[in-house]
PAZAPA-4460 file (N, C-alpha, C; in steps of 0.05 Angstrom, whole numbers, plus 32768, in hexadecimal, padded with zeros to 4 digits):
% residues 252
    n_x    n_y    n_z   ca_x   ca_y   ca_z    c_x    c_y    c_z   seq   type   mol
   7FA4   809D   7FE1   7FAD   80AE   7FF8   7FC4   80A5   800C     1      M     A
   7FD7   80B5   8007   7FF0   80AD   800E   8000   80C5   801D     2      S     A
   801D   80C3   8022   8031   80D9   8026   803F   80E3   800E     3      G     A
   804B   80F9   800C   805D   80FE   7FFD   8071   80FB   8007     4      L     A
   8084   80EC   7FF1   809F   80E8   7FF3   80B3   80F3   7FE5     5      D     A
   80C6   8109   7FEA   80D1   811B   7FD8   80E0   810E   7FCC     6      P     A
   80EB   80F4   7FD3   8102   80E6   7FB7   80F2   80DE   7F9E     7      S     A
   80DD   80DF   7FA0   80CD   80D6   7F8A   80C8   80B3   7F8A     8      G     A
   80CA   80A4   7F9E   80D2   8089   7F97   80BC   8077   7FA7     9      G     A
   80AF   8082   7FBB   8098   8077   7FC6   807A   8090   7FD1    10      A     A
   806C   807D   7FD9   8059   8094   7FE6   8045   809E   7FC7    11      G     A
   803C   80B1   7FC9   8026   80C3   7FB7   8032   80BD   7F9F    12      I     A
   804D   80BE   7F94   8055   80BC   7F7C   8056   80A9   7F7C    13      Q     A
   805D   8094   7F80   8056   807B   7F7A   8041   806C   7F72    14      A     A
   802B   8071   7F82   800F   8072   7F7D   8004   8081   7F5F    15      D     A
   800D   8093   7F5F   800A   80A5   7F43   800B   8096   7F31    16      I     A
   8028   8092   7F2D   803C   8082   7F1A   8028   8067   7F15    17      Q     A
   8029   8054   7F21   801A   8039   7F24   8002   803C   7F18    18      A     A
   7FF3   804D   7F22   7FD3   804E   7F1C   7FD4   8057   7EFC    19      I     A
   7FDE   806B   7EFC   7FE4   8072   7EE2   7FEC   805B   7EC7    20      T     A
   8001   804F   7ECF   800D   803E   7EB9   7FF6   8024   7EBF    21      S     A
   7FE6   801D   7ECF   7FD8   8009   7ECA   7FBD   8018   7EC4    22      L     A
   7FB4   802B   7EBB   7F9B   8036   7EA6   7F90   8042   7EB8    23      G     A
   7F95   804F   7ECB   7F83   8054   7EE5   7F8A   8079   7EE2    24      G     A
   7F72   808A   7EEC   7F7B   80A2   7EF3   7F7D   80A7   7F10    25      H     A
   7F91   80B1   7F16   7F97   80AB   7F34   7F8D   80C7   7F42    26      P     A
   7F81   80C7   7F54   7F75   80E1   7F6A   7F82   80E2   7F81    27      L     A
   7F98   80EF   7F7B   7FB2   80EC   7F99   7F9E   80FE   7FAC    28      P     A
   7F9F   80F2   7FC2   7F99   8105   7FD6   7FB5   80FB   7FEC    29      V     A
   7FBB   811D   7FFA   7FD4   8117   8001   7FD2   8116   8020    30      L     A
   7FDE   8101   8031   7FD8   80FA   804E   7FED   8108   8058    31      T     A
   8001   810C   8055   801C   8113   8062   8033   8118   8058    32      C     A
   8043   812A   8061   805C   8136   8059   8071   8124   8063    33      L     A
   8084   811C   8050   80A2   8112   8066   80B9   8124   805B    34      T     A
   80C9   811E   8068   80E9   8121   8066   80F7   8105   8062    35      V     A
   80FE   8100   8042   8105   80E1   8040   8113   80E8   8027    36      Q     A
   8128   80D6   8020   8138   80CD   8009   8130   80AE   8008    37      D     A
   8147   80A6   7FF0   8142   808C   7FED   814B   8078   8003    38      T     A
   8156   8084   8014   815E   806D   802A   814D   8065   8046    39      S     A
   8143   8083   804E   8130   807E   805D   8118   8096   8066    40      N     A
   8107   8096   807C   80F6   80AD   807D   8106   80B7   809A    41      V     A
   8103   80D2   809C   8113   80E2   80B2   80FC   80F3   80C2    42      Y     A
   80EA   80F3   80BB   80D0   8104   80C3   80B7   8105   80B5    43      G     A
   80A4   810D   80BF   8089   810D   80AD   8078   811B   80C7    44      A     A
   8068   812B   80AD   8051   8137   80BC   8037   813A   80B3    45      E     A
   801E   8131   80BD   8005   812C   80AF   7FFA   814A   80A9    46      A     A
   7FED   8147   808F   7FDD   8155   8089   7FBD   8160   8093    47      V     A
   7FBA   816E   8096   7FA1   8182   80A8   7F89   816C   809F    48      N     A
   7F80   8159   80B8   7F66   8148   80A9   7F54   8152   809E    49      P     A
   7F4A   816C   80A8   7F30   8177   80A0   7F39   8182   807C    50      D     A
   7F56   8186   8074   7F54   818C   805D   7F4D   816D   804B    51      L     A
   7F58   815C   8054   7F55   813E   8049   7F3A   8137   8046    52      I     A
   7F2D   813E   8057   7F0D   813A   805E   7F00   8147   803F    53      R     A
   7F06   8163   8045   7EFB   8174   802F   7EFC   816B   8010    54      Q     A
   7F1B   815F   800B   7F2A   8156   7FF9   7F10   8140   7FEE    55      Q     A
   7F13   8130   8002   7F00   8114   7FF7   7EE5   811D   7FED    56      L     A
   7EDD   812B   8000   7EC1   8135   7FFA   7EBB   8140   7FE0    57      Q     A
   7ED0   8150   7FD9   7ECE   8169   7FBE   7ED1   814C   7FA9    58      C     A
   7EDF   813D   7FAF   7EE7   8125   7F99   7ECF   8115   7F8C    59      L     A
   7ECA   8112   7FA3   7EAC   80FC   7F9F   7E9A   8109   7F93    60      A     A
   7E91   8129   7F99   7E7F   8134   7F87   7E83   8136   7F73    61      N     A
   7E9A   812F   7F6B   7EA2   8138   7F49   7EA5   811E   7F3B    62      D     A
   7EB3   810A   7F4A   7EC7   80F2   7F36   7EBE   80DB   7F40    63      V     A
   7EB4   80C8   7F35   7EAF   80AB   7F3B   7ECA   80A1   7F41    64      P     A
   7EC7   8096   7F5B   7EDD   808A   7F66   7EDC   806F   7F63    65      I     A
   7EF0   805A   7F69   7EEB   8043   7F54   7EFB   802F   7F73    66      H     A
   7F18   803E   7F77   7F23   802B   7F91   7F2F   8043   7F9D    67      A     A
   7F35   803E   7FB9   7F4B   804D   7FC6   7F5B   803B   7FD0    68      I     A
   7F76   804A   7FCA   7F8B   803B   7FDF   7F9C   804B   7FEE    69      K     A
   7FA4   8046   8004   7FAC   8058   8015   7FD0   804A   8023    70      T     A
   7FDE   805C   8022   7FFC   8058   802C   7FFD   8065   804C    71      G     A
   8014   8074   8052   8016   807E   8067   7FFC   8098   8063    72      A     A
   7FF6   8092   8080   7FE0   80A7   8087   7FE5   80BA   8094    73      L     A
   7FFA   80C2   80AA   7FFF   80D1   80B8   7FFB   80D9   80D2    74      G     A
   7FDE   80D6   80DA   7FD3   80D0   80F8   7FBB   80C3   80F7    75      N     A
   7FAF   80BF   8112   7F9B   80AD   8114   7F7E   80C2   8108    76      A     A
   7F81   80DA   810C   7F6E   80E8   8108   7F68   80E8   80E7    77      A     A
   7F79   80E4   80D4   7F78   80E0   80BA   7F63   80C4   80B1    78      V     A
   7F70   80B1   80CB   7F5E   8099   80C1   7F3D   809B   80C9    79      V     A
   7F3A   80AC   80D9   7F23   80B6   80E5   7F13   80BD   80CE    80      D     A
   7F1B   80D3   80C2   7F13   80DC   80A5   7F10   80C8   8090    81      V     A
   7F1D   80B8   8084   7F1E   80AB   8073   7F09   8092   807B    82      L     A
   7F0C   808D   8094   7EF3   807A   8097   7ED0   8084   8095    83      V     A
   7ED3   809D   80A1   7EBC   80AC   8098   7EB0   80AF   807E    84      D     A
   7EC4   80B5   806A   7EC3   80B3   8053   7EB8   8098   8046    85      F     A
   7EC2   8088   804C   7EBA   806A   8042   7EA6   8063   8048    86      L     A
   7E9A   806B   8064   7E80   8064   8072   7E67   8075   805D    87      N     A
   7E73   8084   804C   7E5F   8089   8031   7E66   807F   801A    88      T     A
   7E75   806E   8018   7E7F   8063   7FFF   7E86   803C   7FFF    89      Q     A
   7E69   8036   800E   7E70   8019   8016   7E79   8005   7FFE    90      P     A
   7E78   8006   7FEA   7E79   7FEC   7FD5   7E9A   7FF8   7FCF    91      D     A
   7EAA   800E   7FD5   7EC1   8016   7FD0   7EDB   8001   7FCF    92      L     A
   7EE9   7FF3   7FBB   7EFD   7FE5   7FC0   7F15   7FF3   7FD7    93      P     A
   7F26   7FF6   7FEA   7F30   7FFC   7FFB   7F49   7FE9   7FFE    94      L     A
   7F65   7FF1   7FEE   7F7A   7FDF   7FF8   7F89   7FED   8007    95      I     A
   7F96   7FF0   8019   7FA6   7FF3   8031   7FBF   7FE9   8030    96      V     A
   7FCF   7FF4   8031   7FED   7FF3   8031   7FEE   8003   804B    97      D     A
   7FF9   7FEF   8060   7FFB   7FF7   8081   8013   8003   8081    98      P     A
   8016   8019   807D   8036   8025   807D   803E   8028   8099    99      V     A
   8052   8023   80A6   805E   8022   80C1   8078   802D   80C1   100      I     A
   808B   801F   80B6   80A8   8026   80B5   80AF   802D   809C   101      K     A
   80C0   8039   8090   80D1   803A   807D   80E5   8021   807E   102      A     A
   80EF   801A   8060   80FB   800A   805F   8116   800B   8071   103      A     A
   811D   8026   806D   8137   802D   8080   8133   802C   8098   104      G     A
   8119   8025   80AA   8114   8029   80BA   8104   803D   80D3   105      G     A
   8104   8056   80C0   80F5   806D   80CA   80DC   806B   80C9   106      G     A
   80CB   8076   80DF   80B4   8072   80EF   809C   8086   80DB   107      D     A
   808C   8076   80D5   8075   8088   80C9   8055   8083   80CB   108      L     A
   805A   8075   80EF   803F   8071   80F7   8045   8071   8116   109      A     A
   803A   807D   8123   8036   807C   8141   8024   8066   8146   110      D     A
   8022   8061   816C   8010   804C   816F   7FF9   8054   8169   111      D     A
   7FE4   806A   8175   7FCE   8074   816A   7FCC   8071   814B   112      A     A
   7FD5   807A   813A   7FD8   8075   811E   7FCC   8051   8113   113      L     A
   7FDD   8046   8124   7FE0   801A   8120   7FCA   8018   812F   114      V     A
   7FBA   8023   813E   7FAC   801B   814D   7F98   8022   8140   115      Q     A
   7F8F   8037   813A   7F7C   8043   811C   7F75   8035   810A   116      A     A
   7F8D   8028   80FD   7F88   801B   80E6   7F7F   7FFC   80EB   117      M     A
   7F84   7FF3   8104   7F83   7FD8   8108   7F64   7FD6   8114   118      K     A
   7F5A   7FE8   8120   7F3B   7FE4   812F   7F29   7FF8   811B   119      Q     A
   7F2F   800B   8102   7F17   8018   80F5   7F1B   8011   80D9   120      A     A
   7F3C   8010   80D1   7F3E   8014   80B4   7F43   7FF7   80A8   121      L     A
   7F51   7FDC   80B2   7F4D   7FCA   80AB   7F37   7FBA   80A6   122      F     A
   7F25   7FBC   80B8   7F08   7FAD   80B7   7EF8   7FB8   809A   123      P     A
   7EFF   7FD1   809A   7EF8   7FDB   807D   7EFB   7FD8   8065   124      R     A
   7F1D   7FCB   8061   7F2F   7FC8   804A   7F24   7FAF   803B   125      A     A
   7F22   7FB2   8022   7F21   7F95   800E   7F40   7F84   8018   126      E     A
   7F55   7F93   801D   7F70   7F84   8023   7F81   7F93   802F   127      M     A
   7F8D   7F8B   803B   7FA5   7F98   8049   7FC9   7F8C   803B   128      I     A
   7FD4   7F9D   8035   7FF1   7F8D   8028   8009   7F97   8039   129      T     A
   8008   7F87   8054   8023   7F8B   8062   803A   7F80   8055   130      P     A
   8057   7F84   8054   8070   7F7B   8050   8072   7F6B   806D   131      N     A
   807E   7F54   8074   808E   7F49   8084   808F   7F58   80A3   132      G     A
   809A   7F6B   80A2   80A4   7F7C   80BF   8086   7F8A   80C5   133      I     A
   8077   7F8E   80AE   805A   7FA0   80B9   8047   7F8C   80BF   134      E     A
   8046   7F72   80B7   8036   7F5C   80BE   803C   7F54   80D7   135      L     A
   805A   7F4E   80E0   805A   7F47   80F4   8055   7F56   810F   136      A     A
   8053   7F71   810D   8050   7F87   811D   802F   7F81   8121   137      Q     A
   8026   7F88   8108   800A   7F90   8111   7FFC   7F6D   8113   138      L     A
   8005   7F5B   8115   7FF3   7F40   811A   8004   7F2E   8134   139      G     A
   8015   7F42   813E   8025   7F3C   8157   802F   7F1D   8151   140      D     A
   8038   7F18   8142   8048   7EF9   8139   805B   7EFD   8126   141      S     A
   8074   7EF0   812A   8089   7EE6   8114   807C   7EDB   80FE   142      E     A
   806F   7ECB   8108   8066   7EAF   80F0   804F   7EC2   80E5   143      D     A
   8054   7EC3   80C8   803C   7ED8   80BA   8020   7ECE   80B4   144      P     A
   8020   7EAE   80B5   8002   7EA5   80B9   7FF6   7EA4   80D2   145      A     A
   8003   7EA3   80E9   7FFD   7EAE   80FE   7FEC   7EC7   8102   146      Q     A
   8001   7EDF   80FB   8002   7EFC   80FB   7FE4   7EFC   80E8   147      A     A
   7FE4   7EF4   80D0   7FC9   7EF7   80B8   7FB9   7EEF   80CF   148      A     A
   7FB5   7ED8   80D7   7F9D   7ED0   80E5   7F90   7EDF   80F5   149      Q     A
   7F9E   7EEC   8108   7FA2   7F01   8120   7F93   7F13   810F   150      K     A
   7F98   7F24   80F8   7F8A   7F39   80EF   7F75   7F2F   80E0   151      L     A
   7F6C   7F17   80DA   7F55   7F14   80C7   7F40   7F09   80E2   152      L     A
   7F49   7F05   80F4   7F38   7EFD   810E   7F2E   7F1E   8117   153      N     A
   7F42   7F2B   8115   7F31   7F48   8120   7F28   7F5D   810A   154      A     A
   7F25   7F4F   80F5   7F12   7F58   80E7   7F1E   7F5F   80CB   155      G     A
   7F34   7F5C   80C2   7F3F   7F5B   80AA   7F2F   7F50   8092   156      C     A
   7F2E   7F53   807E   7F1E   7F44   8066   7F2E   7F2F   8059   157      V     A
   7F47   7F40   8058   7F63   7F2F   8047   7F7A   7F3C   804C   158      S     A
   7F8F   7F2E   8051   7FA8   7F34   8054   7FBC   7F2C   803C   159      V     A
   7FC6   7F41   802D   7FDF   7F33   801F   7FFD   7F38   8025   160      L     A
   8008   7F23   8035   8024   7F21   803D   8035   7F22   802C   161      A     A
   803C   7F3B   8025   8056   7F3C   8011   806F   7F34   8016   162      T     A
   807C   7F25   8005   80A0   7F1B   800F   80B2   7F28   8003   163      G     A
   80AF   7F41   7FFF   80C9   7F54   7FF5   80DE   7F5C   800A   164      G     A
   80D8   7F54   8025   80F3   7F59   8035   80FD   7F3A   803D   165      H     A
   80F2   7F24   802D   8102   7F0F   802D   811D   7F09   8022   166      G     A
   812E   7EF7   8022   8141   7EEF   8012   8148   7EDC   7FFC   167      S     A
   8131   7ECC   7FF7   812E   7EB7   7FE9   8130   7EBF   7FCA   168      G     A
   8135   7EAA   7FB6   813C   7EB6   7F97   811E   7EBC   7F92   169      I     A
   810D   7EB3   7FA2   80E7   7EBE   7F96   80DE   7EC8   7FAC   170      H     A
   80CF   7EDD   7FA8   80BC   7EE9   7FBB   80A3   7EDC   7FB4   171      I     A
   8094   7EDC   7FD1   8081   7EC7   7FD1   8067   7EDD   7FDF   172      I     A
   8057   7EE6   7FD6   8043   7EF7   7FDE   8029   7EE0   7FE8   173      N     A
   801C   7EE4   7FFF   8005   7ECE   8009   7FF3   7EE4   800C   174      T     A
   7FD8   7EDC   8003   7FB8   7EE6   8008   7FB5   7ED2   8020   175      L     A
   7FAF   7EDD   802D   7F9E   7ED1   8045   7F82   7EDD   804B   176      Y     A
   7F69   7ECD   8049   7F53   7EDB   8048   7F48   7EC3   805D   177      S     A
   7F25   7EC6   805B   7F17   7EB3   8068   7F10   7E95   805E   178      H     A
   7F24   7E98   8040   7F18   7E7B   8036   7F2D   7E68   8049   179      E     A
   7F27   7E4D   803A   7F35   7E38   8050   7F5F   7E38   8044   180      P     A
   7F62   7E43   8031   7F7E   7E46   802F   7F88   7E62   8023   181      E     A
   7F9C   7E60   802C   7FA8   7E80   8023   7FB4   7E77   8002   182      P     A
   7FAC   7E86   7FF4   7FC4   7E91   7FD9   7FD9   7E95   7FD3   183      T     A
   7FE8   7E88   7FC9   8000   7E91   7FC8   800C   7E98   7FA9   184      H     A
   8021   7EB0   7FA4   802D   7EB6   7F8C   8047   7EB3   7F8D   185      W     A
   8054   7EAE   7F81   8076   7EAB   7F7C   8083   7EBA   7F67   186      E     A
   808F   7ECF   7F6F   8099   7EE7   7F5E   80B9   7EE3   7F60   187      V     A
   80CD   7EE7   7F4C   80E2   7EE7   7F46   80EC   7EFD   7F57   188      E     A
   8100   7EF9   7F69   8110   7F0F   7F78   8125   7F21   7F63   189      R     A
   8123   7F3B   7F64   8130   7F4C   7F4F   814C   7F50   7F60   190      I     A
   8160   7F4B   7F5D   8177   7F51   7F73   8171   7F49   7F8A   191      G     A
   817F   7F58   7FA0   8183   7F49   7FBB   817E   7F66   7FCB   192      R     A
   817C   7F80   7FBC   8175   7F8D   7FD6   8156   7F99   7FD2   193      N     A
   8154   7FA8   7FE3   8133   7FB2   7FE1   8137   7FCF   7FD1   194      E     A
   811D   7FCF   7FCB   8114   7FDF   7FBA   8104   7FFB   7FC5   195      Y     A
   8109   8015   7FC3   80FA   802B   7FCB   80DA   802F   7FC1   196      H     A
   80C3   8022   7FCC   80AF   8025   7FC9   809B   8012   7FB5   197      G     A
   80A9   7FF6   7FBD   80A2   7FE1   7FAA   8084   7FDE   7FBC   198      T     A
   8082   7FDA   7FD0   8063   7FDD   7FE0   804F   7FF1   7FD9   199      G     A
   805A   8007   7FD6   8048   801B   7FCE   8033   8011   7FB0   200      C     A
   8051   800D   7FA0   8047   8009   7F83   8032   7FF1   7F82   201      T     A
   803A   7FDC   7F8D   802B   7FC2   7F94   800F   7FC5   7F9C   202      L     A
   800B   7FD8   7FB0   7FF6   7FDA   7FB1   7FE1   7FEC   7FAB   203      A     A
   7FED   8000   7F9C   7FDF   8019   7F8A   7FD9   8006   7F71   204      A     A
   7FED   7FF2   7F69   7FE1   7FE7   7F4A   7FD2   7FCE   7F52   205      A     A
   7FCA   7FC6   7F70   7FB2   7FB5   7F70   7F9B   7FC0   7F73   206      I     A
   7F9C   7FE0   7F7F   7F84   7FF0   7F7D   7F7E   7FF9   7F62   207      A     A
   7F92   7FFA   7F50   7F89   8001   7F37   7F7B   7FE9   7F2A   208      A     A
   7F87   7FD4   7F2D   7F6E   7FBD   7F23   7F58   7FB9   7F26   209      G     A
   7F5B   7FC0   7F3F   7F35   7FBF   7F4B   7F2E   7FD3   7F41   210      R     A
   7F35   7FEA   7F45   7F28   7FFE   7F35   7F1E   7FF7   7F19   211      A     A
   7F2D   7FED   7F07   7F27   7FEB   7EE8   7F17   7FD0   7EE9   212      C     A
   7F10   7FC0   7EFD   7EF8   7FAC   7EFE   7F06   7F90   7F04   213      G     A
   7F1E   7F92   7F04   7F31   7F72   7F09   7F2E   7F63   7F21   214      L     A
   7F23   7F47   7F25   7F1C   7F3D   7F3D   7F39   7F43   7F4B   215      S     A
   7F34   7F46   7F6E   7F46   7F46   7F82   7F60   7F2C   7F77   216      Q     A
   7F5D   7F19   7F6D   7F76   7F0B   7F6A   7F81   7F15   7F50   217      R     A
   7F72   7F1C   7F36   7F80   7F25   7F20   7F8B   7F3C   7F23   218      A     A
   7F7E   7F52   7F32   7F90   7F66   7F3A   7FA7   7F66   7F4A   219      A     A
   7FAB   7F51   7F58   7FC7   7F49   7F68   7FD6   7F3B   7F57   220      I     A
   7FCF   7F2B   7F41   7FE3   7F1D   7F2D   7FE7   7F35   7F1A   221      S     A
   7FD5   7F4E   7F11   7FE9   7F5C   7F02   7FF3   7F6F   7F0D   222      Q     A
   7FF2   7F79   7F2B   8004   7F87   7F33   8022   7F76   7F3B   223      A     A
   801E   7F66   7F43   803B   7F58   7F49   804B   7F53   7F32   224      Q     A
   8036   7F51   7F13   8047   7F4F   7F00   8054   7F6F   7EF5   225      N     A
   8041   7F7F   7EFC   804E   7F9E   7EF5   8062   7FA5   7F06   226      Y     A
   8062   7F9D   7F24   807A   7FA8   7F34   8095   7F91   7F2D   227      V     A
   808D   7F7F   7F26   80A4   7F6A   7F1D   80B5   7F7A   7EFC   228      H     A
   80A5   7F82   7EED   80B2   7F93   7EDD   80BE   7FAA   7EE0   229      R     A
   80B0   7FBC   7EF8   80BE   7FD6   7EFD   80DA   7FCD   7F04   230      T     A
   80DF   7FBB   7F1B   80F3   7FB4   7F27   810D   7FAA   7F11   231      L     A
   8100   7F9E   7EFB   8114   7F96   7EE9   8126   7FB1   7EE2   232      L     A
   8117   7FCA   7EE0   811C   7FE2   7ED7   8123   7FFB   7EE9   233      H     A
   8123   7FEC   7F02   8129   7FFB   7F1C   8143   8014   7F12   234      A     A
   8136   8026   7F1F   814C   8041   7F21   8162   804D   7F35   235      L     A
   8170   8051   7F2E   818B   805D   7F40   817E   8076   7F47   236      S     A
   8171   8084   7F56   8167   8098   7F5C   8183   80AA   7F67   237      V     A
   817E   80A1   7F84   8197   80A8   7F9B   81AE   8098   7FA0   238      G     A
   81B0   80A4   7FB7   81C6   808A   7FC9   81C2   8075   7FD4   239      K     A
   81A7   8071   7FD5   8198   8060   7FE8   8188   8045   7FD3   240      G     A
   8173   803F   7FD9   816A   802D   7FCB   815D   802F   7FAF   241      Q     A
   8161   801D   7FA0   8156   8022   7F84   8132   8025   7F85   242      R     A
   812B   8036   7F75   8112   803B   7F6E   8106   802C   7F55   243      V     A
   80F1   801D   7F59   80E1   8010   7F43   80DA   8029   7F26   244      P     A
   80DE   801F   7F16   80D5   8034   7EF9   80BB   8028   7EF6   245      D     A
   80A8   8037   7EFE   808C   8037   7EF7   807F   8042   7EE1   246      R     A
   8097   8052   7ED5   8092   8060   7EB8   8092   8050   7EAA   247      G     A
   8093   8039   7EAB   8096   802B   7E92   807B   8022   7E84   248      I     A
   8080   8017   7E6B   8066   8016   7E5C   8059   7FFA   7E63   249      M     A
   8042   7FF8   7E67   802E   7FE4   7E7E   801D   7FD6   7E63   250      W     A
   8028   7FC0   7E56   8014   7FB6   7E40   7FF7   7FA5   7E4E   251      E     A
   7FE2   7FB5   7E4A   7FCB   7FAE   7E53   7FBB   7F99   7E3A   252      R     A
***
């Protein structure tokens, strides 16, 4: 479940490509339409929540669903629909990419949507995958560990704090959970610029791994390796950020 990016770099297109590359069959449910290019988001409009409800019910009656990944959700009413659906699927892994802003600074969530995610969706999720900017806003702290702990205390099961917005030679992703110590992954940073759609790609790839039966940590490791490879072959689609080449052949 995610928004439409007409540039093809992020959102539902990123989810479809990543999930397909990792051996899954995507069931794309569109949550919002955006005015967007490879530089920024300039506007967004949510899909009718009742239409989303009908799509979810129709799919559940026909197709086995093994995991759900969310991105930009449009508005708080869409969260209500998703939570209602999840209540009928209690064991379904849910990976939430809490999309709040585009990399260029454009807004993709208002205060009501942010609160709905924090109060109703995060406690249901197996994992949320905020980048550094999102983590600071959601956890009310510039310190990643403190922000993650606040989210855990509020009901999150686990928080994968992604480090792509940093500037070091390595990206450090950290999984915070209710275990005594966090788990860290270190990945080589490709280039010095940000890419369009890496957060969507990572979260979708994790969901694909979980849907295929991988453990949480194995799914994270596979997803990171996949994203790293897509960035090695990143595409210059427009005048803004480069786009991960999610169409690469993935050796499983």
